[in-house]
N, C-alpha and C positions, 0 to 999 in steps of 0.2 A: 144183677140187675137192678137200677131205679123204678121203682113202681109210682102210681100219683100220688099215695097214701099221704096225709098231711102231717104224719108222725116219721115220715124219711128224712132222716138228716143228714145233709150234705155240705160238705166242705172245700174250701180253695183256701190255701196258702199262697200269696203273690210275693215274688222276689225283685224287689226294685231294685234302681240305684242309690235311693236314700233309704229309703223304708220297707221292712218285710211286715206284712200284713196279712191276718186271719179274718176270715167269715165262714161261720156254720148259720146254714138254716134249716130252719123245721116247719116244711112244707113252702110257705111264702114270707113265713115270720123270721125275724131275726135272733139266733140263739144266742150267739158269741161273737163278740168281734175284738180284734185286737190289733193294735199297730205300734212296731219299735222300730226307732232309728237307728240302722244297722252299717250306712253309707256302705252298701257293697262294691259300688262304685267309685269310692276313694282313688284318686289318683290315676284312673283307668285310661283316660286318654294321653298321660305321659307315659305309661308303663306299659301298655298294650295285656297287661294279666292284672288279676287279681290281687288286691292287698291281702299278706296272710293274715295281720287282725281282724280286717274287714270280714275275710272267709269267714273266722272263729266267731266273730258277732253274730253272724247271719246265721250261722250253722245251729248258734245256743240260741236264736230265737225258732229256727226251724224245729229245734227238740223241745222247745217249750209247748209251740203250738201243735205238734205231732201227737204229743202227751194230752193235750185237753178234745184232739179230736177221736182218739182211743177211748178216752172216758166216755164222750157223747157216742160213742160208736157209731160214728158217722162215715159215710165212703167220703173221699180226698182226692182232691187233683192238685197239683203243683205249677203254678204258673209263674215265668218269669218275662223280663221287660226289658229294657235297652242295656243295664249292665250285662247280662247274657250273650243278646245279639252283638258285642263288641267285643268280648274277652279271646285274648287268645286261648287262655287255659279253661274255656267254657267246659270243656266234655269232662275234665278232670272234677270240676265242681258239679257238675248234673250226676256222676256218680256218687260223690260225697252225699247230697241229697238223695239219692235211691237209695243207700243204705241207712240214712237218719229217719227214712220215712217209708220206705217200701215201695213209694211211689216214683213213674218216670216223668220228669220234670217236661212240661209243655214250653217250650220257648214261642213267645205269641212273636209274629210279625208287626212292624208299626203299624198295619193296617187295618191288624186283628186286633190291637190294641185298642185303635180309635173306636173299632164298629164296639164292642163290647163296652167300652165307656160310654159309647151315644147308649146302646140299648139299658144300661143301668140306668143312667143321670137321667132318661125321659120317660121312666115308668109313671114316677107319680105326676107327671105334667098334663094340662088338660091341653090335648094338642090337635082340636078339632078344626080351629079357625086360625092354626100358627103359621102356617103356611109352612117355609123352609126354616128346620131349627138346626143350629149350630151347636156342638158339644167341644169345648176346648178344654184338653187335658195336659196342665201342665206338670210334668213330672221331674225327678232329679236329672235324669240324664235324656229326654226326649221329651217332644210338644206332637199332640197329636189334635184334628180336627177331623171332627165326622160332619157328615151334615146330611140330612133326612127329612121326611113328611110323615106323618101320619105314625111315625115308630119305625118307619121302614129307612135304614142306612141305604144312600145314593151315591155319596162321595165322603172316601178318607184320604188323609194324607198324614205322614210322620215326618219329624224335623228333628235335625240332632243337634240342639240344645235343650237345655234344662237347667234347674236351680244349683245343681250341684256342679255342673261343668260351666256354667257361667263364673259363679262364684270363683271358681278354680283357676279361670282364666283372667279375671278380675279381682286379686286378693283383696283389694281394698274393702269390697263390700264386706268382708267376712266380720268385720268390728274387732280387730284388734286392737283398736282405739277409735274413740268417736272422730267425727270430722267438721270440718267447720264449713260457712256457706259456700266458699270458692272451692274447696276439694269436694265437696259433695255433688256441686254441678260438674265439674269436670269429670268425677269419678262415674256420675249416671250417665254421661255423654258418652264416654269409653262405653260402658257396658251395652247401651242403648244400640251404639253401633255394630257390635258384634252380634248382638240380638236380631236387630233388623238384617244384616246381609244371610242369616240363615233362616229368617221367618219370611223372608220375600216372595216365595211362592206363594203365601197364605193370600196375597193379593190378588188372587186369581179368585176367591172365594167369598167375594163381599157380596154383600146382597141378603146376609138371611133375616129373619124376622123376629129373630130372636135367639139369643145367645148364651148358652150354660155353661158355666166351668166349674171343673171339679178336681182334685187333685189337693193333698196337704197343704199348697201355699195360699188356695183361696179357702178351703177350709180356715184355715189361721187367720185370715186377714176378716171373715166374716163373722169368726168367734169374736175378734178384737173389737169390731164395729159395734156387733149386737150386743157386745158382754154376755155371751151365751154362744155356749162349745155344740149345743145339742139343735141350735134353731137352724131348720133348713129354708131355703129359699130367699136368704138375703141378699139383697140387690147392691151390688158393689159398683160405683162410679168409676172413670178415669180418675177425678178430684181425690175420690178416698185412697186409689191405689197408690197418688203421687205424695199424697199426704201420711201414709204408711211409711213409704218409701223414705221421706226426707225424715221422718220420726226415727226411721229405726239408725239411719245414717249419722244422724248425731249423738248416738249413744255408742256406746263400747259394748262387747258381747254380753260382759257382766251385767250390764244393766237391762240389756233385752232381754234375758233371760227373767230380770223380776218383772216383765211386763205381763198381766195377768191374761191367762188363755195363751200365750206362746210358748211354745214343749221347747224345754231346754235344747232338745234335737235337731230342731229348726231354728233358733234364733241367727244364727249364723248365715243359713244361706237365704231367709226370708226376703231379703231386698234383692236378691238376683231373681227367685221367683218369680216377685212382685214386678220386675221391670220384663221379664218375660212375659209375663200376663199382658201389660201393658203394651207394649210393642206389636203383641199379635193380635188384640182388641183392635189396634189402631189400622192395620192392614187388612183385618177384616171388615172395618168399618161399623162396628158396634163398640161404643163407649162402656156400655153398662154392662153388667152381665148379672145372671140370678145364679148364684150358688148352690149344687145338690150335693147332698151328702153319698147319695146313691151314685155308684159311679162303676168302673171295671169290673169289682169282684162280684155286685150282684148282677151285672149285665152276663158273667160269664154263666155263674150258678143257674141262672132263670132263662136262658137263651135257648132257643130251638136246637141250637148245636150241640150245645151240651147234652140236652136230653136226647138227642140222636145217637150219639156215639158212647161207645164204651170203652176208652181208650185203655190201651196194654198198661197194666199196672196200677190200675184204678183199685183202691180197697178201699 
């Protein structure tokens, strides 16, 4: 069982549609944080099952992380999000992960994903006078919004669009070649129409006093704008997002990968992620977002739900 000792190390591996991540905490301090672009959700919408190469990449990352967890002698949980919710062969992959880690994977619902992201993102915020706060999490496969007040979640929604899935539906976003002005306008219009159709329910969630954004798309956008990958609390406006979309689509993938603070593994899907964020912000009615580096993983490891449970298989 976990205790309240500041020396306790607890870890979580999170398996997403685009990235596989690790967070180890010592008490409330970050001991280790890692992220690898494994893209488990490759072609998942088209095939309904996990791509063999993507499985291998993801299991490789999980193996590396598990070694770090064992070296640190931390307890371990394994979470999965959108890709595992959709994959027809999820059970087989869950078995692979169990053999690699000794832990039973917990596949989060969209509402759970939204709630844990809210709990993580709002930990460092002064919420005394904030009113309703929204936390927007655009991932590779889905988009979540949680709304709460005083650090407590009151509403959640999860929608089936993300940076990987939109990129696969509009391949011109991926950067096979640079696009001219007319091509950019047409491609962005097509992508916005797709994103708006899926995100339309967010229109019922207007009126938050503050909107916080988490996830790889917005971490990257904030790093590019601030020229600092570690700066938390960067403000990103609608104009910033749209300028970044234009800049990225005017370059091919090789050129995008040379832009400082853009990881090569995200350069192809970044325009799609920014389009999803921009559409979501417009529907929510907040053009400005504050980017938080604290998200789902921190929210999970520090949540009352985590502390109250001892899931079967936790090591």
